[in-house]
C-alpha positions as CSV (number, residue, x, y, z in Angstrom):
1,M,6.3,-21.1,-27.0
2,E,10.1,-20.4,-25.4
3,T,10.8,-21.0,-22.1
4,V,12.8,-19.5,-19.7
5,S,13.6,-18.6,-15.7
6,G,12.9,-15.7,-13.4
7,V,11.6,-15.1,-10.1
8,S,7.7,-15.3,-11.2
9,N,5.7,-17.9,-13.0
10,W,4.0,-16.0,-16.3
11,R,3.0,-16.5,-19.9
12,L,3.5,-13.5,-21.5
13,V,2.6,-11.9,-25.2
14,L,4.7,-9.2,-25.6
15,R,5.6,-7.0,-28.7
16,R,9.5,-5.8,-29.4
17,E,9.7,-2.2,-30.2
18,S,12.3,0.1,-30.9
19,G,12.6,1.6,-27.2
20,G,12.0,-2.0,-25.7
21,A,8.8,-4.7,-24.8
22,V,5.5,-4.0,-24.8
23,I,3.5,-6.6,-22.6
24,L,0.5,-7.1,-24.2
25,R,-0.8,-10.0,-22.2
26,A,0.5,-11.4,-19.0
27,G,-0.5,-14.3,-17.0
28,T,0.2,-16.0,-13.6
29,P,-1.1,-18.7,-11.5
30,D,0.7,-16.8,-8.7
31,A,-0.9,-15.2,-5.7
32,R,2.4,-12.6,-5.5
33,A,4.5,-12.1,-8.8
34,V,7.3,-9.6,-10.6
35,L,6.8,-9.0,-13.4
36,P,10.3,-8.8,-15.0
37,E,12.3,-5.5,-16.0
38,R,14.2,-7.1,-19.5
39,I,12.6,-9.6,-22.0
40,S,15.4,-10.6,-24.0
41,G,17.6,-7.8,-23.3
42,L,15.3,-5.1,-23.8
43,P,13.6,-2.6,-21.1
44,V,9.9,-3.5,-20.5
45,T,8.9,0.2,-21.2
46,A,4.7,-0.8,-21.5
47,L,1.5,-2.5,-20.3
48,G,-1.2,-2.9,-23.4
49,S,-4.5,-2.4,-23.0
50,R,-5.9,-5.0,-21.0
51,A,-2.4,-6.5,-20.2
52,L,-3.5,-8.0,-17.3
53,A,-7.4,-8.8,-17.4
54,P,-8.0,-12.6,-16.2
55,E,-10.7,-12.7,-18.9
56,R,-8.3,-11.9,-22.0
57,Q,-5.3,-14.2,-21.0
58,A,-6.8,-17.1,-23.5
59,D,-7.2,-14.6,-26.2
60,P,-5.5,-15.4,-29.7
61,V,-2.2,-13.9,-30.1
62,P,-1.6,-11.1,-32.1
63,P,0.1,-10.9,-35.8
64,G,3.8,-10.3,-35.2
65,A,3.4,-10.6,-31.2
66,E,6.1,-13.0,-29.1
67,T,4.9,-15.4,-26.6
68,L,7.4,-16.1,-23.6
69,Q,6.7,-18.2,-20.3
70,I,8.9,-17.8,-17.4
71,T,9.0,-19.9,-14.6
72,C,10.5,-20.1,-11.4
73,G,10.1,-24.0,-10.5
74,P,7.6,-26.5,-10.7
75,V,4.0,-25.2,-11.3
76,E,0.8,-27.7,-10.8
77,E,-0.7,-28.6,-14.5
78,D,-3.9,-27.4,-13.8
79,A,-2.7,-24.3,-12.6
80,S,-4.9,-21.0,-13.6
81,W,-2.4,-18.6,-15.7
82,N,-5.5,-16.2,-15.6
83,N,-4.6,-13.8,-12.3
84,R,-7.5,-14.6,-10.9
85,N,-5.2,-15.4,-7.4
86,L,-3.0,-12.2,-8.1
87,R,-2.7,-10.7,-4.6
88,D,0.8,-8.6,-5.1
89,L,2.1,-7.8,-7.8
90,T,5.4,-5.7,-8.9
91,L,5.4,-3.8,-11.9
92,P,8.8,-3.2,-13.5
93,G,11.0,-0.2,-12.5
94,S,11.4,0.1,-16.3
95,L,8.0,0.9,-16.9
96,Q,6.8,4.2,-18.5
97,A,3.2,3.4,-19.6
98,V,0.1,1.4,-18.9
99,G,-2.9,1.1,-20.8
100,D,-6.5,0.9,-20.8
101,Y,-8.0,-1.2,-18.7
102,A,-4.5,-3.1,-17.5
103,L,-5.3,-3.9,-14.5
104,L,-9.3,-4.8,-15.3
105,N,-10.9,-7.5,-12.7
106,C,-7.8,-8.5,-11.0
107,S,-10.9,-8.0,-7.9
108,V,-8.1,-10.2,-5.6
109,L,-5.3,-8.0,-6.1
110,K,-4.6,-5.9,-2.9
111,T,-1.1,-4.5,-3.1
112,L,0.9,-2.9,-5.8
113,R,4.7,-2.3,-5.8
114,M,6.4,0.1,-8.3
115,A,8.5,2.8,-9.3
116,D,6.7,6.4,-8.8
117,S,8.2,7.6,-12.5
118,I,5.2,6.0,-14.8
119,S,4.6,9.0,-16.4
120,H,0.9,7.5,-18.3
121,W,-2.1,6.0,-17.3
122,G,-4.8,4.9,-19.0
123,G,-8.7,5.3,-18.6
124,G,-10.1,2.5,-16.4
125,T,-6.8,0.8,-15.4
126,L,-7.9,0.1,-11.8
127,M,-11.9,-0.9,-12.7
128,N,-12.6,-3.4,-10.5
129,C,-9.6,-3.8,-8.1
130,R,-11.9,-3.3,-5.4
131,Q,-9.6,-4.7,-2.8
132,L,-6.4,-2.5,-3.6
133,D,-5.5,-0.4,-0.9
134,T,-1.7,-1.0,-0.3
135,L,0.8,0.9,-2.7
136,H,4.8,0.2,-2.7
137,L,6.3,3.1,-4.4
138,T,10.0,3.5,-5.2
139,R,11.4,7.2,-5.8
140,T,14.1,6.6,-9.3
141,G,14.9,10.0,-8.7
142,P,15.4,13.5,-7.0
143,D,12.4,14.1,-8.5
144,Q,8.8,13.2,-6.8
145,G,6.8,11.2,-9.7
146,E,3.2,11.5,-10.6
147,A,1.7,8.1,-9.5
148,L,0.8,8.4,-5.8
149,A,-0.9,12.2,-6.9
150,W,-2.8,9.9,-9.8
151,F,-3.8,6.7,-7.6
152,A,-5.0,9.2,-4.9
153,G,-7.2,10.6,-7.2
154,E,-8.3,7.2,-8.6
155,L,-9.6,5.6,-5.3
156,S,-11.6,7.3,-2.8
157,R,-11.0,3.9,-0.1
158,E,-8.4,4.1,2.5
159,L,-4.7,3.7,0.8
160,D,-1.8,2.9,3.1
161,V,1.2,4.1,0.8
162,T,5.3,3.2,1.4
163,V,7.1,6.0,-0.2
164,L,11.1,4.4,-0.6
165,G,13.4,7.5,-1.4
166,P,16.7,7.8,-3.6
167,G,18.3,8.0,-0.4
168,G,16.9,4.8,1.4
169,E,14.8,7.2,3.4
170,T,11.6,5.7,3.8
171,A,7.6,7.2,4.3
172,R,4.6,5.3,5.1
173,L,1.6,7.7,4.7
174,L,-2.2,7.0,5.5
175,F,-4.9,8.1,3.2
176,P,-8.0,8.4,5.1
177,E,-11.4,6.6,2.8
178,Y,-14.1,9.1,2.3
179,T,-17.3,8.5,-0.2
180,E,-18.8,10.3,-3.1
181,L,-22.8,9.8,-3.1
182,Y,-24.6,11.3,-6.1
183,E,-28.5,11.6,-5.2
184,E,-31.4,12.5,-8.3
185,N,-32.7,15.5,-7.4
186,C,-36.1,15.1,-9.4
187,P,-38.2,18.2,-8.8
188,A,-34.9,20.6,-9.8
189,H,-34.2,17.8,-12.4
190,H,-30.7,17.3,-11.4
191,F,-27.8,15.4,-9.5
192,D,-26.7,16.0,-6.0
193,Y,-23.3,16.1,-5.2
194,F,-22.7,14.8,-1.6
195,I,-18.9,13.7,0.2
196,S,-18.7,12.1,3.4
197,G,-16.0,11.3,5.6
198,A,-12.7,13.5,6.7
199,G,-10.2,11.4,4.0
200,Y,-10.7,13.7,0.8
201,P,-8.5,16.6,1.8
202,Y,-5.6,13.9,2.0
203,H,-6.7,12.4,-1.3
204,H,-6.8,15.6,-3.1
205,C,-3.7,17.9,-1.0
206,F,-1.4,17.8,-4.4
207,R,0.1,20.3,-5.7
208,Q,0.9,20.2,-9.6
209,K,0.9,16.3,-9.0
210,R,3.4,16.3,-6.4
211,L,2.4,15.8,-2.4
212,S,3.8,18.4,0.1
213,L,4.7,16.4,3.6
214,K,4.4,19.7,5.2
215,E,0.6,20.3,3.6
216,Y,0.1,16.4,4.5
217,D,0.8,16.9,8.3
218,A,-1.1,20.3,8.3
219,L,-4.1,18.5,7.4
220,W,-4.2,16.7,11.1
221,R,-5.7,19.1,12.9
222,D,-8.8,19.7,11.1
223,F,-9.3,15.6,10.7
224,L,-9.7,15.2,13.9
225,G,-12.3,18.2,14.1
226,M,-14.1,16.3,11.2
227,E,-16.4,12.7,11.2
228,H,-13.3,10.3,10.9
229,E,-12.5,6.7,12.4
230,D,-10.3,6.5,15.5
231,R,-8.4,3.5,13.9
232,A,-7.3,5.5,11.1
233,A,-6.6,8.5,12.6
234,L,-4.0,6.3,15.3
235,R,-2.6,4.4,12.1
236,L,-2.1,7.8,10.6
237,A,-0.6,9.7,13.4
238,W,1.7,6.0,14.5
239,R,3.2,6.2,10.8
240,R,4.4,9.7,10.6
241,L,6.0,8.8,13.9
242,R,7.5,5.3,12.9
243,R,8.7,6.8,9.7
244,P,9.7,10.6,10.2
245,V,10.4,11.6,7.0
246,E,10.7,15.3,6.7
247,L,8.4,15.8,10.0
248,S,8.3,18.9,11.8
249,E,8.6,18.8,15.2
250,L,5.4,21.0,15.8
251,A,3.3,18.6,13.6
252,A,4.9,15.7,15.2
253,A,3.9,17.2,19.3
254,G,-0.5,16.8,17.4
255,Y,1.0,13.1,16.8
256,R,2.4,12.4,20.3
257,A,-0.7,13.6,21.7
258,Y,-2.9,11.4,19.6
259,L,-0.6,8.7,20.6
260,K,-0.2,9.2,24.3
261,D,-3.9,9.3,24.3
262,H,-4.8,6.2,23.1
263,A,-1.9,4.0,24.1
264,G,-3.4,0.8,24.6
265,E,-4.7,0.7,20.7
266,A,-1.4,2.2,19.8
267,L,-0.3,-1.3,21.3
268,R,-2.8,-3.9,19.8
269,L,-2.2,-2.3,16.7
270,L,1.7,-2.4,16.8
271,L,1.1,-6.6,18.1
272,E,-1.5,-6.7,15.4
273,E,1.0,-5.9,12.9
274,E,3.3,-7.6,14.3
275,D,6.1,-4.7,14.4
276,G,8.2,-6.2,17.1
277,E,10.8,-4.4,16.4
278,A,9.2,-0.6,16.8
279,L,8.1,-1.9,20.1
280,P,10.3,0.9,22.5
281,L,10.0,3.7,20.2
282,L,6.0,2.7,20.9
283,L,6.4,2.7,24.4
284,E,8.7,5.9,25.0
285,L,6.2,8.2,22.3
286,A,2.8,6.8,24.7
287,E,3.7,6.6,27.8
288,P,1.1,3.7,28.5
289,D,-0.3,3.4,32.0
290,R,-0.6,0.2,33.9
291,E,-3.6,-1.2,32.5
292,A,-2.3,-0.6,28.8
293,L,0.6,-2.2,29.4
294,S,-1.1,-5.0,30.9
295,A,-3.5,-5.8,28.3
296,A,-0.7,-5.6,25.7
297,C,1.0,-7.9,27.6
298,A,-1.7,-10.4,27.8
299,L,-2.4,-10.0,23.9
300,A,1.3,-11.0,23.6
301,R,0.9,-13.9,25.2
302,E,-2.0,-14.9,23.4
303,K,-0.3,-14.8,20.3
304,G,3.2,-15.9,21.0
305,A,5.5,-12.6,20.4
306,T,7.9,-13.7,23.2
307,A,10.1,-10.9,22.4
308,A,7.8,-8.2,22.7
309,L,6.1,-9.6,25.7
310,A,9.9,-9.8,27.4
311,S,10.1,-5.9,26.5
312,L,6.4,-5.0,27.6
313,L,7.3,-7.4,31.1
314,E,10.1,-4.9,31.3
315,E,8.7,-2.0,30.8
316,R,5.8,-2.5,33.7
317,H,8.1,-3.6,36.0
318,R,10.3,-0.3,35.4
319,R,7.4,1.9,35.4
320,Y,5.2,0.1,38.2
321,P,7.6,-1.6,40.3
322,D,5.2,-2.2,43.4
323,G,2.6,-5.0,43.3
324,L,3.7,-6.9,40.5
325,E,5.0,-10.8,40.5
326,K,8.2,-11.4,40.9
327,S,8.4,-14.4,38.1
328,F,6.8,-14.8,34.5
329,T,6.0,-16.9,32.4
330,L,7.0,-16.3,28.8
């Protein structure tokens, strides 16, 4: 087996084709791994059927295929090259097609990073990827690809999506969870279909497999009128205001109003996500009261977030100068 250096540890089985290389199997012991974009000078254009399925990594090498090991440093001798620890996967930007069941049984995979230009997704690609809920999509051209529509249709769970545009603009979107249920109706000899959760319209707000942020934002009022999780609503509103790509003033006003009504929870969310850089923006938008600021100060102390604590104390002193302590311990 040939060994080359790379940014992650992989054992690959591949086949060369006229347009590039097809990865038939790929196994890694890493929790976070990046598949290479080029192998032996060829772009990686496809993942084969069950390419990353853990149970397939020990299969015999098919006739005509090649093997390659990629290393980025020492690997323990007893390491398992079967993707069972794989939590964060980056797919090649050159990838055009993903085969059937390509990620089958990658049960701890949580984050997937890729270009949104992949044009083919095989059947059952995400089967038993029960932890996958975070997507990072990079647009490679002026036109939006179909990847986001495909994932939103395949997964009914809550999705945290970041989209990096060709000009460097970044949108962060939340697609709330919904559930589908079939119940047997014995007297009528058929199954009844039920949908619960306010996330269904978000997962299906695509037109010709493209997402319109204007239509996405237009769902907000109806979403609040349905049964929903308050924390999901808070994150949805904050993510749109934090990265306001194509956000109209009308839509922003609705999100700001919700943020002000839940200022304390918003500060807690920001501290939990350790997004201290955005604290000034949140303080400006949410206008938290004395109680919310004091609770946030206590949480920042508990977490040892000294920079955030300093900003919170300064904001509290600016807005409520009377009756506060004259000195603080950071």
